[in-house]
C-alpha positions in Angstrom: -23.1 90.2 93.3 -26.2 90.0 91.1 -29.5 88.0 92.1 -31.2 86.1 89.3 -34.1 83.9 90.1 -33.2 83.2 93.7 -29.5 82.8 93.1 -26.8 85.3 93.6 -23.4 85.4 92.3 -20.8 85.9 95.1 -18.1 88.4 94.0 -15.6 89.0 96.7 -12.8 91.8 96.5 -9.9 90.7 98.3 -6.7 92.8 99.0 -5.1 91.9 95.8 -7.9 90.9 93.4 -11.6 90.0 92.8 -12.8 86.5 92.8 -16.2 85.9 90.8 -18.5 83.3 89.5 -19.3 81.3 92.6 -23.0 80.9 92.8 -24.8 80.5 96.2 -28.4 80.1 97.4 -30.0 82.9 98.7 -31.0 83.4 102.5 -30.9 85.9 105.3 -27.6 87.2 106.2 -25.5 88.4 108.8 -23.1 91.3 108.5 -20.6 91.4 105.6 -17.0 89.7 105.8 -17.8 87.8 108.8 -15.9 84.8 109.8 -18.9 82.8 111.1 -19.3 79.6 109.2 -22.9 80.4 109.0 -22.8 84.0 107.8 -23.7 85.5 104.6 -22.8 88.4 102.4 -25.2 91.3 101.3 -25.5 91.3 97.5 -25.3 94.9 95.9 -29.2 94.5 95.0 -30.0 94.0 98.8 -30.3 90.3 98.7 -27.7 88.1 100.5 -26.1 85.2 100.0 -25.0 82.1 102.6 -21.5 81.4 102.5 -21.1 77.8 101.6 -17.7 76.1 102.1 -16.7 77.1 98.8 -17.2 80.8 99.6 -15.7 80.2 102.9 -12.8 78.8 101.6 -12.2 81.6 99.1 -12.6 84.2 102.0 -10.2 82.2 104.2 -7.7 82.3 101.3 -8.0 85.8 100.3 -9.0 88.0 103.0 -6.0 88.6 105.1 -6.9 92.0 106.1 -10.9 91.6 106.3 -12.3 93.3 109.3 -10.6 91.3 111.9 -12.2 93.1 114.9 -15.4 91.1 113.9 -13.9 87.8 115.5 -15.4 87.6 118.8 -14.4 84.1 120.3 -11.6 81.8 119.4 -12.7 79.2 116.5 -11.1 76.8 113.9 -12.4 76.5 110.3 -11.3 73.8 107.8 -11.6 74.0 104.0 -10.3 72.1 101.2 -10.0 72.1 97.5 -8.5 69.9 94.7 -8.1 69.3 90.9 -8.4 66.1 89.1 -6.8 66.6 85.5 -5.6 64.6 82.5 -3.1 66.4 79.9 -2.1 65.2 76.4 0.9 66.8 74.3 1.8 66.3 70.8 5.6 66.3 71.5 7.1 63.0 72.0 10.5 63.8 72.8 9.8 66.2 75.7 7.2 66.7 78.1 4.8 69.5 78.9 4.6 70.5 82.4 3.2 73.4 84.6 6.3 73.8 86.3 10.3 73.1 85.8 10.1 71.6 89.6 9.0 68.2 88.4 10.7 65.6 86.5 7.8 64.7 83.9 4.8 65.4 82.4 2.6 65.0 79.3 4.4 63.9 76.2 7.4 61.7 76.2 6.8 60.3 79.7 3.1 59.7 79.3 0.9 60.4 76.4 -1.7 61.3 78.7 -0.6 62.5 82.2 -2.7 62.9 85.1 0.4 64.4 87.1 0.4 67.8 85.5 -2.5 69.5 87.1 -3.7 67.1 89.9 -3.6 68.2 93.4 -5.5 68.1 96.5 -5.1 70.8 99.4 -6.5 71.4 102.9 -6.3 74.4 105.0 -6.9 74.8 108.7 -7.6 78.4 110.1 -7.7 79.6 113.6 -8.9 83.1 115.2 -7.6 83.2 118.7 -8.5 86.8 119.4 -9.8 89.7 117.3 -6.4 90.4 116.5 -4.7 87.2 116.4 -5.0 84.5 113.7 -3.2 81.4 112.0 -3.4 79.3 109.2 -2.0 76.2 107.8 -2.3 74.9 104.2 -1.1 71.4 103.2 -1.0 70.4 99.4 -0.3 67.1 97.7 0.7 67.3 94.4 3.6 66.0 92.0 7.2 66.9 93.3 10.6 66.9 92.4 10.9 63.2 93.1 7.6 62.3 91.1 6.0 61.7 94.5 2.8 63.0 95.8 4.2 63.6 99.6 2.2 66.3 101.2 4.0 69.7 101.8 3.3 72.7 103.8 2.4 75.4 101.6 1.3 78.2 104.2 2.0 78.3 107.9 1.9 81.5 109.6 0.8 83.6 112.5 -1.0 86.8 111.8 -1.6 90.0 114.0 -3.6 92.9 113.3 -2.3 95.8 115.0 -5.3 98.0 113.5 -8.2 96.8 110.9 -6.0 98.0 108.2 -2.4 97.1 109.2 -1.3 93.4 109.8 2.0 91.5 110.2 2.4 87.7 109.3 5.3 85.5 110.4 5.9 82.1 108.9 5.4 80.5 105.6 3.9 83.1 103.3 2.5 83.3 99.8 4.9 85.3 97.5 2.8 88.2 96.1 4.4 88.5 92.9 1.4 87.8 90.4 -2.1 88.9 90.0 -3.2 85.5 91.2 -0.5 84.5 93.6 -2.9 83.7 96.6 -4.8 81.2 94.5 -2.4 80.0 91.7 -3.1 76.5 93.1 -6.5 76.8 94.0 -7.8 76.2 90.3 -11.4 76.4 91.0 -10.9 80.4 91.6 -9.4 80.8 88.1 -10.9 80.8 84.9 -8.3 78.7 83.2 -7.0 75.0 83.7 -3.7 76.8 84.8 -2.3 80.1 85.1 0.0 80.7 81.9 3.0 79.0 82.2 5.1 81.6 80.2 4.7 84.3 82.9 4.3 82.0 86.2 7.2 79.8 85.3 9.5 83.1 85.9 9.0 82.6 89.5 8.0 78.7 90.0 8.1 78.8 93.9 4.9 80.2 95.4 5.9 80.8 99.2 8.8 81.9 101.4 9.6 81.6 105.0 10.1 85.1 106.6 7.8 88.0 107.6 5.2 90.4 105.7 3.4 93.6 106.6 0.4 94.7 104.9 -1.4 98.2 105.1 -4.5 99.2 103.4 -6.1 102.6 102.7 -9.5 103.1 101.6 -10.6 106.4 99.9 -14.3 106.1 98.9 -14.5 103.1 96.7 -10.8 102.9 96.0 -8.8 100.5 98.1 -5.2 100.7 98.2 -2.9 97.8 99.8 0.7 98.2 100.1 2.7 94.7 101.2 6.3 94.4 102.2 7.8 91.0 102.5 11.2 89.6 103.6 12.2 85.9 103.9 14.0 82.9 102.0 13.0 79.9 100.2 14.7 76.5 99.1 13.5 74.2 96.2 14.4 70.7 95.5 15.1 70.1 91.7 14.3 67.2 89.5 17.6 65.0 89.2 19.2 66.5 92.3 20.4 69.8 93.4 18.6 72.7 94.9 17.6 76.2 94.3 17.8 78.6 96.9 16.8 82.4 97.3 17.9 84.2 100.7 17.7 87.9 101.8 14.6 87.9 99.5 12.6 91.2 99.9 9.7 92.9 98.1 7.1 95.4 97.8 3.9 95.0 96.3 1.1 97.4 95.5 -2.7 96.6 94.7 -5.5 99.2 93.9 -8.9 98.1 93.5 -12.0 100.3 92.4 -15.2 98.5 91.5 -14.7 95.5 89.2 -11.1 96.8 88.5 -7.9 95.6 90.1 -4.2 96.6 89.4 -1.2 94.8 90.9 2.4 95.9 90.6 5.5 94.3 92.4 9.3 94.5 92.7 11.2 91.6 94.3 15.0 91.0 94.9 16.9 87.9 96.3 20.1 86.3 96.1 20.0 83.2 94.2 21.9 80.0 94.3 21.7 77.0 91.7 23.9 74.5 93.1 23.4 72.0 90.3 25.6 74.0 88.1 28.5 74.5 90.4 30.5 71.3 89.0 30.3 73.0 85.6 32.0 76.4 86.6 34.4 74.8 89.0 35.6 73.1 85.8 35.8 76.5 84.0 37.8 77.8 87.1 40.7 75.2 86.2 41.2 77.0 82.9 43.2 80.2 84.1 42.1 83.8 83.7 39.5 83.1 80.8 37.8 80.3 82.7 37.6 82.3 85.8 36.0 85.2 83.9 33.2 83.0 82.4 32.5 81.3 85.8 32.2 84.8 87.5 29.9 85.9 84.6 27.6 83.1 84.5 28.0 81.0 87.7 24.4 81.1 89.8 26.0 81.4 93.1 24.5 83.9 95.5 23.8 86.3 92.5 21.3 89.0 92.8 18.2 88.2 91.0 15.1 90.7 90.5 11.5 90.5 89.2 9.3 93.1 88.2 5.8 92.7 87.4 2.4 94.4 86.9 -1.1 93.1 86.2 -4.6 94.2 85.8 -8.1 92.7 85.7 -11.6 94.1 84.8 -14.3 91.8 85.7 -17.8 93.4 86.0 -19.4 89.9 86.1 -20.6 88.6 82.6 -17.2 88.9 81.1 -13.7 89.6 82.1 -10.4 90.8 80.6 -7.0 90.5 82.5 -3.3 90.7 81.8 0.1 90.6 83.4 3.7 91.3 82.4 6.9 90.2 84.2 10.7 90.7 84.0 13.4 88.7 85.6 17.2 90.0 85.5 20.1 88.2 87.1 24.0 88.6 86.8 24.6 85.0 85.9 23.4 82.2 83.3 19.8 83.0 83.7 20.1 86.5 82.1 17.2 88.6 81.4 13.8 87.3 80.6 10.2 88.6 80.4 6.9 86.9 79.4 3.3 88.6 79.3 -0.3 87.2 78.7 -3.6 88.8 77.9 -6.8 86.7 78.6 -10.8 87.4 78.2 -13.8 85.4 78.7 -17.5 85.4 78.7 -20.0 83.9 81.3 -23.1 82.9 79.9 -25.2 80.8 82.7 -23.0 77.8 83.7 -20.7 78.2 81.0 -17.5 80.4 80.7 -15.5 80.5 77.5 -12.2 82.1 77.3 -9.2 82.9 75.1 -5.5 83.6 76.1 -2.4 84.8 74.4 0.8 84.3 76.1 4.6 84.8 75.3 8.1 84.4 76.8 11.0 86.0 75.5 14.8 86.2 76.4 16.6 89.7 76.3 20.2 88.3 76.9 22.4 86.0 75.0 21.6 82.7 74.6 25.2 81.3 73.7 28.7 81.9 74.3 32.1 81.2 72.6 33.4 80.0 75.9 36.9 78.9 76.3 39.2 79.1 73.3 40.0 75.8 72.4 42.5 76.5 69.9 44.7 78.1 72.3 45.0 74.9 74.7 47.0 71.9 74.3 45.5 68.9 72.9 45.0 66.9 76.3 42.7 70.1 77.4 41.0 70.5 74.3 38.6 67.8 75.0 37.5 68.8 78.3 37.1 72.6 77.2 34.9 71.4 74.5 32.6 69.6 77.1 32.7 72.7 79.3 31.8 75.0 76.6 28.8 72.6 75.4 27.6 72.4 79.0 27.5 76.3 79.1 25.7 76.6 76.1 23.1 74.1 77.0 22.5 76.1 80.2 22.1 79.4 78.1 19.9 77.6 75.5 17.5 76.4 78.0 15.9 80.0 78.4 12.4 79.6 77.1 11.0 81.4 74.0 7.6 80.5 73.1 4.1 82.0 72.0 0.8 80.2 73.3 -2.8 80.7 72.1 -5.1 79.0 74.4 -8.9 78.7 74.3 -11.0 76.9 76.8 -14.3 76.5 78.4 -15.5 76.2 81.9 -18.7 74.4 83.0 -20.1 75.0 86.7 -22.3 72.0 86.4 -22.5 71.5 90.2 -22.2 73.0 93.3 -18.6 73.9 94.0 -17.5 71.9 91.0 -16.2 73.0 87.7 -15.3 71.1 84.6 -12.6 72.9 82.4 -11.5 71.9 79.0 -8.4 73.7 77.3 -6.4 73.4 74.0 -3.0 75.1 73.9 -1.2 75.7 70.5 2.3 76.5 71.3 4.8 77.9 69.0 8.7 77.4 70.3 11.2 80.1 69.4 13.9 78.9 66.9 17.0 77.2 69.0 14.8 77.0 72.2 12.8 74.1 74.2 10.4 76.8 75.4 8.9 75.8 78.9 9.3 72.0 77.9 10.9 69.6 80.4 12.5 66.4 80.4 14.3 67.0 77.1 15.4 63.7 75.3 17.9 62.9 72.7 16.5 63.7 69.1 14.4 66.7 70.5 14.3 69.4 67.9 14.4 72.9 69.2 11.6 75.2 67.9 8.4 73.7 66.2 5.0 73.5 67.4 3.4 71.6 70.0 -0.5 71.1 70.7 -1.6 70.4 74.3 -5.0 69.3 75.4 -6.2 69.6 79.0 -9.3 68.5 81.1 -9.6 69.1 84.8 -12.4 68.7 87.4 -11.8 71.4 90.0 -13.7 71.3 93.4 -13.9 72.9 96.7 -15.3 71.4 100.0 
């Protein structure tokens, strides 16, 4: 934290990341990391910063292991956050969306869409004893059925066996990305949204189960290991579900000063029930059809994710990047993505540049059934099945995106962001676009403009 003319920049380092650029007025303070709503944090230059609701929200969201022994009496705390956004896409035969779990976005459905990034969230946290706490977070955003029905993002109980070892049970954030803890808290991120190339690899953000976190401090170096086990299920636009059971993973985070490094490995058994009719059809075509179904069906198939990310944020500027890889013995195949981003802060303004890429490292087509060997009355259905299989394989995203943006913290706890994305989609791919319409041409270029107002309260 730096003090400048009576204002200090609160820069908090959580178990998995560093959150910066929240400015607070100076006041006299209490102990660091206190859960007292009137508490403050000492700055590195000896001054202190009162924790406004914005800072309290950041701490509540991202301090799962922070000195639970300092909580003395049971108490409740409330915090909220939100984004009002609008997005324009130059593509008129498909939609740009932040996730594949929604039915539409900007482009074909709406030249200007307010659905892509807009959301509102609220969180209630309770400290029952110095060791026992609980949190519930509810978010309203565009869903698979195009509604804004509120959903429970987090709902878990946490127990600190020691100040550095804790266990949570319930609905818990999946710690797969560098900004997993606050991927939906846009105010805490420099961009309008996390790069879709990488974050679409794991579109779900939480799971139901248990996790354990253990922290080791060595001087200025903090090491945190987190193990998770659980399951989740998500509804898909147009019907069907995607479910992941027996999900387990291990994540490691190292923090040293302004540097944070995050690495993770997660494995699950994935089922995509919307493709079941397709592969049931293949199974009616003898040994060849059965072999194709066994190779590509997404039914309780192992699915792994490996990711690594790093950030350096000394205050005036930042650089960060992540890389991830998913692999499945199914039509989902092997996919990878990465991004690199950097920015510079000058007063209330932050400018940033991001480059992201998504690739497919498995086949995007297959000859399918040998139609010429079939009798005429079966040739037609076989051609349809082959077309369905290749449409599924070809839906894997290949694209490169160059993004430039600006953030303006023009008011307390409020930030305006503008971002321009130039997307180059790979040949034969639809990229990360959704709601593909007849006449869409794979490949090509798409320009996306976004404006958002992020706030916390």
